[in-house]
C-alpha positions in Angstrom: 0.0 0.0 0.0 1.5 3.4 -1.0 2.1 5.7 1.9 0.4 9.0 1.6 2.1 12.0 3.0 0.0 14.2 5.3 -1.4 17.3 3.5 0.9 20.2 3.9 -0.4 23.0 6.0 -0.7 26.2 4.1 1.7 28.9 5.4 0.1 31.7 7.3 0.9 35.2 6.2 -0.5 38.6 7.1 -2.7 38.4 4.0 -4.2 35.0 5.0 -5.2 36.2 8.4 -8.9 37.1 9.0 -9.8 40.8 8.5 -10.5 41.3 12.2 -7.0 40.2 13.2 -5.3 42.2 10.4 -7.3 45.3 11.5 -6.2 44.7 15.1 -2.6 44.7 14.1 -3.0 47.7 11.9 -4.7 49.7 14.7 -1.5 49.4 16.7 0.6 50.8 13.9 -1.6 53.9 13.3 -2.9 54.5 16.9 0.7 54.6 18.1 1.1 57.9 16.2 -1.8 59.5 18.0 -0.3 60.2 21.4 -2.4 62.2 23.9 -2.2 65.9 24.0 -0.2 67.5 26.8 -2.0 68.9 29.8 1.1 70.8 31.0 0.1 74.4 31.8 2.6 75.9 29.4 1.3 73.9 26.5 -2.4 74.2 27.3 -3.8 76.6 24.7 -6.1 76.0 21.8 -3.7 77.2 19.1 -1.0 74.7 20.3 -3.6 71.9 20.7 -5.0 72.4 17.2 -1.4 72.4 15.8 -0.6 69.2 17.6 -3.9 67.6 16.5 -3.2 68.5 12.9 0.3 67.1 13.1 -0.8 63.8 14.6 -3.7 63.5 12.1 -1.5 64.2 9.1 1.1 61.7 10.4 -1.6 59.0 10.8 -3.1 59.6 7.4 0.3 59.5 5.7 1.0 56.2 7.5 -2.4 54.8 6.4 -1.6 55.9 2.8 1.7 54.1 3.0 0.0 50.9 4.3 -2.6 51.1 1.5 0.3 50.9 -1.0 1.6 47.7 0.5 -1.0 45.4 -1.1 -4.4 45.9 -2.7 -5.9 43.2 -0.5 -5.5 45.3 2.7 -6.9 48.6 1.4 -10.3 48.0 3.0 -8.7 47.0 6.3 -6.5 50.1 6.3 -9.5 52.4 5.4 -11.5 50.9 8.3 -8.6 51.3 10.7 -7.9 54.8 9.6 -11.5 55.8 10.3 -11.4 54.1 13.7 -8.2 55.8 14.7 -9.5 59.3 13.6 -12.6 58.6 15.6 -10.4 57.7 18.6 -8.5 61.0 18.1 -11.8 62.9 18.1 -12.9 61.3 21.4 -9.5 62.0 23.0 -9.8 65.6 21.8 -13.2 66.1 23.4 -11.9 64.4 26.6 -8.8 66.6 26.7 -10.8 69.7 26.0 -13.1 69.0 29.0 -10.2 68.1 31.2 -8.2 71.2 30.4 -10.8 73.9 29.7 -13.7 72.4 31.8 -16.2 72.2 29.0 -16.6 70.6 25.6 -15.9 73.9 23.8 -15.1 74.1 20.2 -11.6 72.6 20.0 -12.8 69.6 18.0 -14.7 71.9 15.5 -11.7 74.3 15.3 -9.3 71.5 14.5 -11.6 69.8 11.9 -12.2 73.1 10.2 -8.6 74.1 10.0 
């Protein structure tokens, strides 16, 4: 009787992972660029906060663009993660604004309209 070799297991790669797992990995790469705003007194002003938010947002968007260029198969994952991270940044902005200025104010609107 001929011996049959066991079927070879297909190698796991980033592209063969489920979307949810790929997105979880991608969140870490983009979210790491969105560090919290400083609450130090000398840095607590709207102009500085808006500048910092814009800088972080541009960095994250540029990184997302770079990731989209890696492979066409992950474009949807990167788009989802980019939106998720921008939403996280908006939430952090509102929380920071309340913590520093004591109300929700218009920091989020000012930043998004810049």
